[in-house]
FIKOLZA-1660 file (N, C-alpha, C; in steps of 0.1 Angstrom, whole numbers, plus 5000, padded with zeros to 4 digits):
% residues 211
   i   px   py   pz ch aa at
   1 5052 5161 5133  A  M  N
   1 5046 5153 5122  A  M CA
   1 5037 5143 5128  A  M  C
   2 5023 5141 5123  A  K  N
   2 5014 5132 5129  A  K CA
   2 5021 5119 5127  A  K  C
   3 5019 5111 5139  A  R  N
   3 5020 5095 5137  A  R CA
   3 5009 5087 5132  A  R  C
   4 5010 5076 5127  A  L  N
   4 4999 5071 5123  A  L CA
   4 4988 5064 5133  A  L  C
   5 4977 5067 5134  A  L  N
   5 4966 5062 5141  A  L CA
   5 4962 5048 5135  A  L  C
   6 4961 5037 5142  A  L  N
   6 4958 5023 5140  A  L CA
   6 4943 5023 5139  A  L  C
   7 4937 5022 5125  A  P  N
   7 4924 5019 5125  A  P CA
   7 4915 5007 5134  A  P  C
   8 4908 5008 5138  A  A  N
   8 4903 4998 5150  A  A CA
   8 4893 4986 5140  A  A  C
   9 4884 4985 5130  A  L  N
   9 4880 4976 5126  A  L CA
   9 4884 4968 5112  A  L  C
  10 4891 4977 5106  A  L  N
  10 4897 4973 5092  A  L CA
  10 4909 4965 5096  A  L  C
  11 4919 4971 5103  A  L  N
  11 4931 4965 5108  A  L CA
  11 4936 4964 5122  A  L  C
  12 4934 4951 5127  A  G  N
  12 4938 4949 5141  A  G CA
  12 4953 4945 5142  A  G  C
  13 4961 4955 5135  A  F  N
  13 4976 4951 5136  A  F CA
  13 4982 4944 5147  A  F  C
  14 4987 4933 5145  A  L  N
  14 4993 4926 5156  A  L CA
  14 4986 4921 5169  A  L  C
  15 4973 4924 5165  A  I  N
  15 4962 4920 5177  A  I CA
  15 4954 4908 5173  A  I  C
  16 4948 4907 5163  A  A  N
  16 4938 4897 5161  A  A CA
  16 4937 4895 5147  A  A  C
  17 4930 4882 5143  A  S  N
  17 4925 4879 5131  A  S CA
  17 4912 4881 5131  A  S  C
  18 4903 4879 5118  A  P  N
  18 4909 4881 5104  A  P CA
  18 4910 4897 5102  A  P  C
  19 4922 4899 5092  A  Y  N
  19 4922 4912 5086  A  Y CA
  19 4910 4923 5084  A  Y  C
  20 4898 4916 5079  A  V  N
  20 4888 4922 5076  A  V CA
  20 4874 4915 5082  A  V  C
  21 4868 4923 5092  A  T  N
  21 4861 4915 5100  A  T CA
  21 4847 4910 5091  A  T  C
  22 4838 4902 5097  A  D  N
  22 4828 4897 5091  A  D CA
  22 4817 4908 5090  A  D  C
  23 4818 4917 5100  A  V  N
  23 4807 4928 5099  A  V CA
  23 4809 4937 5087  A  V  C
  24 4825 4939 5084  A  I  N
  24 4826 4950 5073  A  I CA
  24 4824 4941 5059  A  I  C
  25 4829 4926 5061  A  I  N
  25 4823 4920 5047  A  I CA
  25 4810 4920 5045  A  I  C
  26 4801 4918 5054  A  Q  N
  26 4787 4921 5050  A  Q CA
  26 4783 4934 5047  A  Q  C
  27 4790 4946 5049  A  A  N
  27 4787 4959 5044  A  A CA
  27 4794 4957 5029  A  A  C
  28 4804 4951 5029  A  I  N
  28 4810 4951 5014  A  I CA
  28 4800 4944 5006  A  I  C
  29 4796 4932 5008  A  E  N
  29 4785 4925 5001  A  E CA
  29 4774 4933 4998  A  E  C
  30 4768 4942 5008  A  K  N
  30 4758 4950 5003  A  K CA
  30 4759 4960 4993  A  K  C
  31 4773 4967 4995  A  K  N
  31 4777 4975 4983  A  K CA
  31 4781 4972 4971  A  K  C
  32 4791 4961 4972  A  Y  N
  32 4796 4956 4958  A  Y CA
  32 4792 4944 4954  A  Y  C
  33 4783 4937 4963  A  G  N
  33 4780 4924 4959  A  G CA
  33 4788 4911 4962  A  G  C
  34 4784 4896 4958  A  A  N
  34 4786 4889 4962  A  A CA
  34 4802 4883 4959  A  A  C
  35 4803 4888 4947  A  I  N
  35 4820 4883 4943  A  I CA
  35 4828 4893 4950  A  I  C
  36 4824 4904 4953  A  A  N
  36 4834 4913 4959  A  A CA
  36 4837 4906 4973  A  A  C
  37 4825 4901 4982  A  K  N
  37 4827 4895 4993  A  K CA
  37 4836 4884 4994  A  K  C
  38 4837 4875 4983  A  E  N
  38 4845 4862 4980  A  E CA
  38 4857 4869 4981  A  E  C
  39 4862 4881 4972  A  R  N
  39 4875 4885 4973  A  R CA
  39 4882 4887 4988  A  R  C
  40 4873 4895 4994  A  F  N
  40 4878 4897 5009  A  F CA
  40 4880 4882 5018  A  F  C
  41 4873 4874 5016  A  F  N
  41 4873 4861 5024  A  F CA
  41 4886 4854 5018  A  F  C
  42 4888 4858 5004  A  T  N
  42 4902 4853 4998  A  T CA
  42 4914 4861 5006  A  T  C
  43 4909 4872 5004  A  L  N
  43 4922 4880 5013  A  L CA
  43 4925 4878 5027  A  L  C
  44 4916 4876 5034  A  N  N
  44 4914 4872 5048  A  N CA
  44 4925 4855 5048  A  N  C
  45 4920 4849 5038  A  T  N
  45 4927 4835 5038  A  T CA
  45 4941 4836 5035  A  T  C
  46 4945 4844 5026  A  A  N
  46 4959 4845 5019  A  A CA
  46 4968 4849 5030  A  A  C
  47 4962 4863 5038  A  L  N
  47 4968 4867 5049  A  L CA
  47 4972 4857 5059  A  L  C
  48 4961 4852 5063  A  E  N
  48 4963 4840 5076  A  E CA
  48 4974 4831 5072  A  E  C
  49 4976 4824 5059  A  S  N
  49 4985 4816 5054  A  S CA
  49 4997 4824 5054  A  S  C
  50 4999 4834 5054  A  L  N
  50 5015 4842 5054  A  L CA
  50 5020 4844 5067  A  L  C
  51 5010 4845 5078  A  K  N
  51 5013 4853 5090  A  K CA
  51 5026 4846 5097  A  K  C
  52 5029 4834 5095  A  D  N
  52 5040 4828 5100  A  D CA
  52 5053 4825 5089  A  D  C
  53 5055 4833 5079  A  K  N
  53 5065 4832 5071  A  K CA
  53 5073 4842 5068  A  K  C
  54 5085 4843 5062  A  S  N
  54 5094 4850 5062  A  S CA
  54 5089 4863 5054  A  S  C
  55 5095 4875 5058  A  D  N
  55 5094 4888 5054  A  D CA
  55 5093 4887 5039  A  D  C
  56 5100 4880 5033  A  L  N
  56 5101 4881 5017  A  L CA
  56 5090 4874 5012  A  L  C
  57 5087 4861 5018  A  E  N
  57 5073 4856 5014  A  E CA
  57 5063 4865 5016  A  E  C
  58 5061 4873 5029  A  K  N
  58 5049 4881 5030  A  K CA
  58 5048 4891 5018  A  K  C
  59 5061 4897 5016  A  L  N
  59 5062 4906 5005  A  L CA
  59 5056 4900 4990  A  L  C
  60 5059 4889 4987  A  Q  N
  60 5057 4881 4978  A  Q CA
  60 5042 4877 4974  A  Q  C
  61 5037 4872 4987  A  G  N
  61 5025 4868 4988  A  G CA
  61 5013 4883 4986  A  G  C
  62 5015 4894 4993  A  V  N
  62 5009 4905 4994  A  V CA
  62 5012 4910 4977  A  V  C
  63 5022 4911 4975  A  N  N
  63 5023 4918 4960  A  N CA
  63 5015 4910 4951  A  N  C
  64 5016 4898 4949  A  D  N
  64 5010 4889 4940  A  D CA
  64 4994 4891 4942  A  D  C
  65 4991 4890 4952  A  F  N
  65 4973 4894 4955  A  F CA
  65 4970 4905 4950  A  F  C
  66 4977 4915 4952  A  Y  N
  66 4970 4929 4949  A  Y CA
  66 4971 4931 4933  A  Y  C
  67 4984 4926 4929  A  N  N
  67 4986 4929 4916  A  N CA
  67 4976 4924 4905  A  N  C
  68 4966 4914 4910  A  Q  N
  68 4958 4910 4904  A  Q CA
  68 4944 4919 4899  A  Q  C
  69 4945 4930 4907  A  V  N
  69 4934 4942 4907  A  V CA
  69 4937 4950 4894  A  V  C
  70 4926 4953 4887  A  L  N
  70 4928 4961 4874  A  L CA
  70 4930 4974 4879  A  L  C
  71 4941 4981 4869  A  Y  N
  71 4945 4993 4866  A  Y CA
  71 4934 5003 4863  A  Y  C
  72 4932 5013 4870  A  T  N
  72 4923 5022 4864  A  T CA
  72 4923 5039 4870  A  T  C
  73 4923 5046 4862  A  S  N
  73 4927 5061 4866  A  S CA
  73 4917 5065 4877  A  S  C
  74 4922 5075 4885  A  D  N
  74 4911 5081 4895  A  D CA
  74 4900 5087 4889  A  D  C
  75 4903 5093 4878  A  L  N
  75 4893 5101 4870  A  L CA
  75 4881 5091 4865  A  L  C
  76 4887 5080 4861  A  Q  N
  76 4876 5067 4857  A  Q CA
  76 4869 5063 4868  A  Q  C
  77 4875 5063 4879  A  N  N
  77 4872 5054 4891  A  N CA
  77 4864 5062 4901  A  N  C
  78 4870 5073 4902  A  F  N
  78 4861 5083 4914  A  F CA
  78 4859 5096 4907  A  F  C
  79 4861 5099 4892  A  G  N
  79 4856 5113 4889  A  G CA
  79 4863 5123 4893  A  G  C
  80 4877 5123 4899  A  M  N
  80 4885 5129 4905  A  M CA
  80 4900 5128 4903  A  M  C
  81 4909 5139 4904  A  H  N
  81 4921 5134 4902  A  H CA
  81 4930 5133 4916  A  H  C
  82 4936 5123 4914  A  D  N
  82 4947 5121 4928  A  D CA
  82 4939 5118 4940  A  D  C
  83 4930 5106 4938  A  Y  N
  83 4923 5103 4951  A  Y CA
  83 4930 5090 4956  A  Y  C
  84 4934 5088 4969  A  W  N
  84 4937 5079 4976  A  W CA
  84 4927 5069 4981  A  W  C
  85 4924 5060 4976  A  A  N
  85 4913 5051 4979  A  A CA
  85 4920 5039 4992  A  A  C
  86 4909 5038 5002  A  T  N
  86 4912 5029 5013  A  T CA
  86 4913 5014 5006  A  T  C
  87 4920 5007 5014  A  P  N
  87 4919 4989 5010  A  P CA
  87 4906 4985 5007  A  P  C
  88 4894 4991 5014  A  L  N
  88 4882 4984 5012  A  L CA
  88 4877 4990 4999  A  L  C
  89 4879 5005 4998  A  E  N
  89 4874 5008 4982  A  E CA
  89 4884 5001 4971  A  E  C
  90 4895 5001 4972  A  F  N
  90 4902 4995 4963  A  F CA
  90 4900 4978 4959  A  F  C
  91 4899 4969 4968  A  L  N
  91 4894 4956 4965  A  L CA
  91 4879 4955 4965  A  L  C
  92 4873 4962 4969  A  G  N
  92 4856 4962 4966  A  G CA
  92 4854 4965 4952  A  G  C
  93 4859 4978 4948  A  R  N
  93 4857 4982 4932  A  R CA
  93 4866 4973 4924  A  R  C
  94 4876 4967 4931  A  Y  N
  94 4884 4959 4921  A  Y CA
  94 4893 4967 4909  A  Y  C
  95 4895 4977 4912  A  R  N
  95 4903 4987 4903  A  R CA
  95 4907 4998 4912  A  R  C
  96 4918 5004 4906  A  G  N
  96 4926 5015 4914  A  G CA
  96 4939 5020 4905  A  G  C
  97 4945 5030 4910  A  D  N
  97 4957 5034 4904  A  D CA
  97 4969 5032 4910  A  D  C
  98 4981 5035 4909  A  C  N
  98 4995 5032 4914  A  C CA
  98 4991 5035 4931  A  C  C
  99 4987 5044 4934  A  E  N
  99 4988 5049 4949  A  E CA
  99 4979 5039 4956  A  E  C
 100 4968 5033 4948  A  D  N
 100 4961 5025 4955  A  D CA
 100 4966 5012 4958  A  D  C
 101 4973 5006 4950  A  Y  N
 101 4979 4994 4952  A  Y CA
 101 4990 4995 4962  A  Y  C
 102 4995 5007 4965  A  V  N
 102 5006 5009 4973  A  V CA
 102 5001 5009 4986  A  V  C
 103 4988 5016 4989  A  I  N
 103 4980 5017 4999  A  I CA
 103 4979 5003 5005  A  I  C
 104 4971 4996 4998  A  A  N
 104 4967 4982 5001  A  A CA
 104 4978 4974 5007  A  A  C
 105 4988 4972 4997  A  K  N
 105 5001 4964 5002  A  K CA
 105 5006 4968 5014  A  K  C
 106 5008 4983 5016  A  Y  N
 106 5013 4988 5029  A  Y CA
 106 5006 4981 5042  A  Y  C
 107 4992 4983 5041  A  F  N
 107 4985 4980 5054  A  F CA
 107 4984 4964 5055  A  F  C
 108 4985 4956 5045  A  A  N
 108 4982 4941 5045  A  A CA
 108 4996 4941 5052  A  A  C
 109 5006 4945 5047  A  L  N
 109 5021 4940 5054  A  L CA
 109 5021 4945 5068  A  L  C
 110 5017 4957 5071  A  R  N
 110 5017 4962 5085  A  R CA
 110 5009 4950 5095  A  R  C
 111 4996 4946 5090  A  H  N
 111 4990 4937 5094  A  H CA
 111 4997 4922 5098  A  H  C
 112 5007 4918 5089  A  L  N
 112 5016 4907 5089  A  L CA
 112 5025 4910 5100  A  L  C
 113 5028 4924 5104  A  G  N
 113 5040 4924 5113  A  G CA
 113 5050 4932 5110  A  G  C
 114 5051 4935 5097  A  I  N
 114 5063 4943 5090  A  I CA
 114 5063 4956 5095  A  I  C
 115 5072 4960 5099  A  E  N
 115 5074 4973 5108  A  E CA
 115 5069 4988 5097  A  E  C
 116 5064 4997 5102  A  S  N
 116 5063 5011 5095  A  S CA
 116 5078 5013 5090  A  S  C
 117 5088 5013 5099  A  S  N
 117 5102 5018 5095  A  S CA
 117 5108 5012 5083  A  S  C
 118 5100 4999 5079  A  E  N
 118 5107 4992 5069  A  E CA
 118 5100 4995 5056  A  E  C
 119 5087 5001 5058  A  L  N
 119 5078 5002 5048  A  L CA
 119 5078 5017 5043  A  L  C
 120 5077 5021 5031  A  Y  N
 120 5078 5033 5025  A  Y CA
 120 5069 5035 5012  A  Y  C
 121 5060 5044 5013  A  F  N
 121 5054 5051 4999  A  F CA
 121 5066 5056 4992  A  F  C
 122 5070 5053 4981  A  S  N
 122 5081 5059 4972  A  S CA
 122 5075 5065 4959  A  S  C
 123 5077 5077 4957  A  Y  N
 123 5074 5087 4944  A  Y CA
 123 5087 5086 4939  A  Y  C
 124 5082 5082 4925  A  V  N
 124 5095 5079 4914  A  V CA
 124 5087 5084 4903  A  V  C
 125 5097 5088 4894  A  K  N
 125 5095 5088 4879  A  K CA
 125 5097 5076 4873  A  K  C
 126 5085 5070 4863  A  S  N
 126 5087 5059 4854  A  S CA
 126 5093 5063 4840  A  S  C
 127 5103 5060 4837  A  L  N
 127 5110 5063 4826  A  L CA
 127 5104 5056 4814  A  L  C
 128 5097 5045 4814  A  K  N
 128 5091 5036 4805  A  K CA
 128 5079 5044 4802  A  K  C
 129 5070 5048 4812  A  Y  N
 129 5059 5056 4809  A  Y CA
 129 5056 5069 4808  A  Y  C
 130 5071 5076 4812  A  R  N
 130 5072 5091 4814  A  R CA
 130 5061 5096 4821  A  R  C
 131 5060 5093 4833  A  E  N
 131 5053 5098 4843  A  E CA
 131 5054 5095 4857  A  E  C
 132 5050 5106 4866  A  A  N
 132 5051 5103 4881  A  A CA
 132 5045 5088 4884  A  A  C
 133 5050 5083 4895  A  H  N
 133 5042 5068 4897  A  H CA
 133 5050 5065 4913  A  H  C
 134 5040 5060 4920  A  M  N
 134 5042 5057 4931  A  M CA
 134 5044 5040 4934  A  M  C
 135 5054 5036 4941  A  V  N
 135 5056 5020 4945  A  V CA
 135 5059 5019 4959  A  V  C
 136 5058 5008 4964  A  L  N
 136 5061 5004 4978  A  L CA
 136 5076 5000 4979  A  L  C
 137 5084 5004 4988  A  T  N
 137 5095 5000 4992  A  T CA
 137 5097 4996 5002  A  T  C
 138 5105 4982 5005  A  Y  N
 138 5108 4976 5019  A  Y CA
 138 5124 4977 5023  A  Y  C
 139 5126 4983 5031  A  F  N
 139 5139 4985 5037  A  F CA
 139 5143 4976 5047  A  F  C
 140 5147 4964 5047  A  P  N
 140 5153 4956 5060  A  P CA
 140 5161 4963 5069  A  P  C
 141 5170 4971 5064  A  T  N
 141 5176 4980 5073  A  T CA
 141 5177 4996 5067  A  T  C
 142 5179 5005 5075  A  P  N
 142 5178 5017 5068  A  P CA
 142 5186 5022 5058  A  P  C
 143 5201 5014 5057  A  Q  N
 143 5209 5017 5048  A  Q CA
 143 5209 5006 5036  A  Q  C
 144 5200 4998 5037  A  A  N
 144 5199 4988 5024  A  A CA
 144 5193 4992 5015  A  A  C
 145 5198 4987 5004  A  V  N
 145 5192 4990 4989  A  V CA
 145 5176 4984 4991  A  V  C
 146 5166 4990 4988  A  P  N
 146 5154 4986 4992  A  P CA
 146 5148 4976 4979  A  P  C
 147 5139 4969 4983  A  L  N
 147 5129 4960 4973  A  L CA
 147 5117 4969 4969  A  L  C
 148 5114 4967 4957  A  V  N
 148 5103 4974 4951  A  V CA
 148 5093 4966 4948  A  V  C
 149 5080 4970 4954  A  L  N
 149 5066 4964 4950  A  L CA
 149 5059 4973 4941  A  L  C
 150 5058 4968 4930  A  D  N
 150 5052 4976 4918  A  D CA
 150 5039 4971 4910  A  D  C
 151 5030 4977 4906  A  N  N
 151 5019 4969 4900  A  N CA
 151 5022 4971 4885  A  N  C
 152 5033 4977 4881  A  Y  N
 152 5038 4977 4867  A  Y CA
 152 5045 4964 4864  A  Y  C
 153 5052 4961 4874  A  E  N
 153 5063 4949 4872  A  E CA
 153 5061 4938 4884  A  E  C
 154 5056 4926 4879  A  P  N
 154 5052 4918 4889  A  P CA
 154 5062 4913 4897  A  P  C
 155 5076 4912 4893  A  R  N
 155 5085 4908 4901  A  R CA
 155 5090 4917 4911  A  R  C
 156 5095 4912 4924  A  I  N
 156 5099 4922 4933  A  I CA
 156 5115 4921 4931  A  I  C
 157 5118 4934 4926  A  L  N
 157 5134 4934 4925  A  L CA
 157 5141 4946 4933  A  L  C
 158 5152 4948 4934  A  S  N
 158 5159 4958 4944  A  S CA
 158 5157 4970 4934  A  S  C
 159 5159 4982 4943  A  A  N
 159 5158 4996 4937  A  A CA
 159 5169 4997 4925  A  A  C
 160 5183 4989 4929  A  D  N
 160 5192 4993 4919  A  D CA
 160 5189 4986 4905  A  D  C
 161 5181 4976 4906  A  Q  N
 161 5178 4969 4894  A  Q CA
 161 5167 4974 4886  A  Q  C
 162 5161 4985 4892  A  R  N
 162 5148 4992 4883  A  R CA
 162 5153 5005 4877  A  R  C
 163 5160 5004 4868  A  K  N
 163 5167 5012 4859  A  K CA
 163 5157 5022 4851  A  K  C
 164 5145 5016 4852  A  D  N
 164 5133 5024 4845  A  D CA
 164 5127 5035 4856  A  D  C
 165 5132 5035 4867  A  L  N
 165 5125 5042 4878  A  L CA
 165 5137 5055 4884  A  L  C
 166 5132 5064 4886  A  V  N
 166 5140 5076 4890  A  V CA
 166 5135 5079 4904  A  V  C
 167 5139 5075 4915  A  P  N
 167 5135 5081 4927  A  P CA
 167 5133 5094 4931  A  P  C
 168 5125 5098 4938  A  V  N
 168 5122 5113 4939  A  V CA
 168 5122 5113 4957  A  V  C
 169 5113 5107 4962  A  Y  N
 169 5112 5107 4976  A  Y CA
 169 5104 5098 4984  A  Y  C
 170 5108 5093 4996  A  N  N
 170 5102 5081 5002  A  N CA
 170 5092 5087 5015  A  N  C
 171 5083 5083 5018  A  F  N
 171 5074 5087 5030  A  F CA
 171 5066 5076 5039  A  F  C
 172 5061 5076 5048  A  N  N
 172 5052 5067 5056  A  N CA
 172 5045 5079 5065  A  N  C
 173 5037 5072 5074  A  G  N
 173 5031 5082 5084  A  G CA
 173 5039 5088 5094  A  G  C
 174 5054 5084 5097  A  D  N
 174 5061 5088 5104  A  D CA
 174 5075 5097 5100  A  D  C
 175 5076 5097 5087  A  A  N
 175 5088 5104 5081  A  A CA
 175 5089 5104 5067  A  A  C
 176 5095 5115 5062  A  L  N
 176 5096 5120 5047  A  L CA
 176 5111 5120 5044  A  L  C
 177 5117 5114 5032  A  Y  N
 177 5129 5114 5029  A  Y CA
 177 5129 5115 5014  A  Y  C
 178 5144 5121 5011  A  L  N
 178 5147 5123 4998  A  L CA
 178 5151 5107 4995  A  L  C
 179 5150 5103 4985  A  A  N
 179 5152 5088 4979  A  A CA
 179 5166 5089 4970  A  A  C
 180 5168 5074 4971  A  S  N
 180 5182 5071 4965  A  S CA
 180 5179 5058 4958  A  S  C
 181 5184 5056 4946  A  R  N
 181 5182 5044 4942  A  R CA
 181 5192 5033 4947  A  R  C
 182 5204 5040 4952  A  K  N
 182 5215 5032 4959  A  K CA
 182 5211 5024 4971  A  K  C
 183 5199 5028 4975  A  G  N
 183 5194 5025 4988  A  G CA
 183 5194 5040 4999  A  G  C
 184 5192 5034 5012  A  E  N
 184 5193 5044 5022  A  E CA
 184 5180 5052 5020  A  E  C
 185 5170 5053 5033  A  Q  N
 185 5159 5060 5032  A  Q CA
 185 5160 5075 5027  A  Q  C
 186 5175 5078 5029  A  G  N
 186 5177 5095 5025  A  G CA
 186 5175 5104 5036  A  G  C
 187 5180 5116 5030  A  K  N
 187 5181 5126 5038  A  K CA
 187 5167 5129 5042  A  K  C
 188 5166 5135 5057  A  A  N
 188 5153 5138 5060  A  A CA
 188 5150 5153 5054  A  A  C
 189 5138 5155 5051  A  I  N
 189 5133 5166 5044  A  I CA
 189 5120 5171 5051  A  I  C
 190 5116 5186 5050  A  E  N
 190 5105 5188 5057  A  E CA
 190 5091 5182 5052  A  E  C
 191 5084 5183 5061  A  R  N
 191 5069 5176 5059  A  R CA
 191 5062 5181 5044  A  R  C
 192 5057 5174 5037  A  S  N
 192 5051 5178 5023  A  S CA
 192 5037 5181 5029  A  S  C
 193 5029 5194 5028  A  D  N
 193 5019 5195 5034  A  D CA
 193 5006 5187 5023  A  D  C
 194 5011 5190 5012  A  K  N
 194 5001 5180 5002  A  K CA
 194 5002 5167 5004  A  K  C
 195 5013 5162 5003  A  T  N
 195 5014 5146 5007  A  T CA
 195 5008 5142 5017  A  T  C
 196 5012 5149 5029  A  H  N
 196 5009 5144 5042  A  H CA
 196 4993 5148 5045  A  H  C
 197 4984 5158 5037  A  K  N
 197 4974 5161 5037  A  K CA
 197 4964 5149 5033  A  K  C
 198 4968 5144 5022  A  K  N
 198 4963 5129 5017  A  K CA
 198 4966 5118 5028  A  K  C
 199 4979 5117 5032  A  W  N
 199 4977 5106 5041  A  W CA
 199 4968 5108 5052  A  W  C
 200 4968 5120 5058  A  D  N
 200 4956 5121 5068  A  D CA
 200 4943 5120 5065  A  D  C
 201 4940 5123 5055  A  I  N
 201 4926 5123 5049  A  I CA
 201 4925 5107 5045  A  I  C
 202 4935 5096 5043  A  L  N
 202 4935 5084 5041  A  L CA
 202 4932 5077 5056  A  L  C
 203 4939 5081 5064  A  I  N
 203 4939 5075 5075  A  I CA
 203 4925 5075 5082  A  I  C
 204 4920 5091 5082  A  D  N
 204 4906 5092 5085  A  D CA
 204 4897 5084 5077  A  D  C
 205 4895 5082 5066  A  N  N
 205 4887 5075 5057  A  N CA
 205 4888 5056 5062  A  N  C
 206 4901 5056 5065  A  I  N
 206 4904 5040 5071  A  I CA
 206 4898 5037 5084  A  I  C
 207 4897 5048 5093  A  K  N
 207 4891 5047 5106  A  K CA
 207 4876 5045 5105  A  K  C
 208 4872 5054 5094  A  R  N
 208 4857 5052 5093  A  R CA
 208 4853 5039 5086  A  R  C
 209 4862 5032 5082  A  N  N
 209 4858 5020 5073  A  N CA
 209 4851 5025 5059  A  N  C
 210 4855 5034 5054  A  L  N
 210 4852 5040 5041  A  L CA
 210 4852 5028 5030  A  L  C
 211 4837 5027 5025  A  L  N
 211 4840 5016 5014  A  L CA
 211 4834 5025 5000  A  L  C
% end
């Protein structure tokens, strides 16, 4: 299974600030306008203010920031089904679907020093909306009941409190697991070519600073 290759310009994980460089912000302004540029300045400021906070404060700050972005389907946003936007595209356009919230939150939290082994993209079924959904889950330990960061629900709740979600599986760039509401990352399963192909394309797009 491929491991995550860290993008150079967008994300200087644990190396340097700001999260989004001035060069990229200039490109964002050119494509999306001055208001979008200000959003990225605000993002940099928000992440800088969180860098010395606790993990829970980092989770809450990042979750609150990105949940302000408008929900829009991929078909409306990109004219295609099931497209995974880069964090630059998501905040630049200021709209996206559930996967886009998860992607943006994941990479912001990685920048803040949260380990990849603690963060998972979690496929779930939403009983309320009767559809497949994705959330970001945080496991302080592999056996812990994870916390759920969700664009549907502004509060960060533990998975066992989210009776409206049925867990399916968890993954990140390093691993793929069956999921359980009780916690635990679950039993390792074989790589899903469909899911990890999307992951590989996403990482390539991030490395290219796709706007």
